[in-house]
N, C-alpha and C positions, 0 to 999 in steps of 0.2 A: 735377372740380374738385382733387381727391387726387392724382390721376396725373399733373397737372401743376405742382403745388408738390411732389411726389417728384423730377417732372424739374427744376426749379428748384435747387431742394436739392443735386440730385447736378450739374449742371449750374456752380453758383455754388461750391460745397466742390468739389468735384470728389472725388466718391464714387460710385464707381462699385459699389462692393457694395451700394447700395439700389437700382441698377438692374440688376443682373445679378449678383448672391450666388453665391460660392463655397460648394460643397458643405458644408463646413467650418461657413460665417454663416449657410446656412439651417435646421442643424441648431439654430443658436444660437436662432433667430427661433422655430422652435417649443418651444424650449424658454421662452423668455419668453412666449409664446401659454400654454403650457397650465401653466407651473409658474410662474414668474413674475406675471402677470397676475391668475390666483387669490388669489394672496397679495395684493396690492393691497387691497382692500376688507378686507380683514380684518387687515391689516395697521392701515389708517386707523382702526377701530374701535378695535384696544386703543391708539393712541397717543392718539387722539382723547378714550376715554374715562379712560384715565391707572390706575395702577395695575396693569395688568395684566400679571403677571411669566411667564404663561403665554406671552406672546410672544417669551420671550427663544430659546427653541431653533428655532422657526421662522424668529425674525428671522437666527439666527444661520447657519442652512441656507440662505435666502437670501440675505444678505451673502456667503457665502462661494462660492457659487454662482457669482454676478452677478459679484463680483472677479475670480475665473478665466476668466469668460469674457473678459474683457476684456484680459486679456494677450495672447491670440494675436491680438486686432483691435488692439492698439495697434502692436505687433511686424509687422503686416501691411503696418501704415497707413507707418511708418519703414520697412522692407526691400523689401517686394516691387517687382517692376520692374513697373510701372504702363503700360511706353512701349508691353506687348503686350498692355492693354488694348482689349477692343471698345470701350466708353463713355473717357472722357476723366478718367484718374485725375492727382491730385496729382506733379509732376513735379518741381519744387523745394522744398528744405529746408523753403521758407518755408511754401508751400502743404502739405507735411506737415504742419507744425506748426498750420495753421490747421484741418484737417483733422480732427487729434489731439485739439485743444482743445475742437473739438465732443463727443471719445466720454470727455475724462478725467473730468468729472462723474457719467460711469456708472460710473467707479471709486470715484470719494473718496465720493461718498454711501454706498456700502455699505462702504465702509468705515469711516466712520463712526456706521454702524450696528452694525457688526459690536466695534467699537470701544466703543460707551456698551454692547452689551448684556454684555460682556466685563468690563468695568471699573465701569458706574456701580450703585453700591448702590440705585439704586431696581429694579435687575434680575437684580443678584446678589450676590442673600442668601445670607448666611453661616450655616445654620444655629448660636445657639450650643448647646453641651451643660451640659444640668447637674448641677450638682457634686453627686455623694453627703458 
């Protein structure tokens, strides 16, 4: 069933990276499996509990890593010549933008996390120095 769902997604949204990922994309998949996925339950705990300032540094590392991986993916979607791909990829600008719209949230959500960690007073606590 999952392979059928993957096949449907790849054909419907013309995403050959999911069927036959380039080597660089495979590296991102391994990073997701071994670095990002273990972060999710830890982050869910910290955010649901609330007030866990220790999540700030791991969340900054996570969000910058994920956002950084999205730039080559988005560039690949926009500029790669998919006509030479074994599996059908986006051919028109409209098809590229549709596929892009699927990946963009994976950039926006980490950026929101990053800005929250950097600028929210809840997580960005500046110690006040005592006057003598």
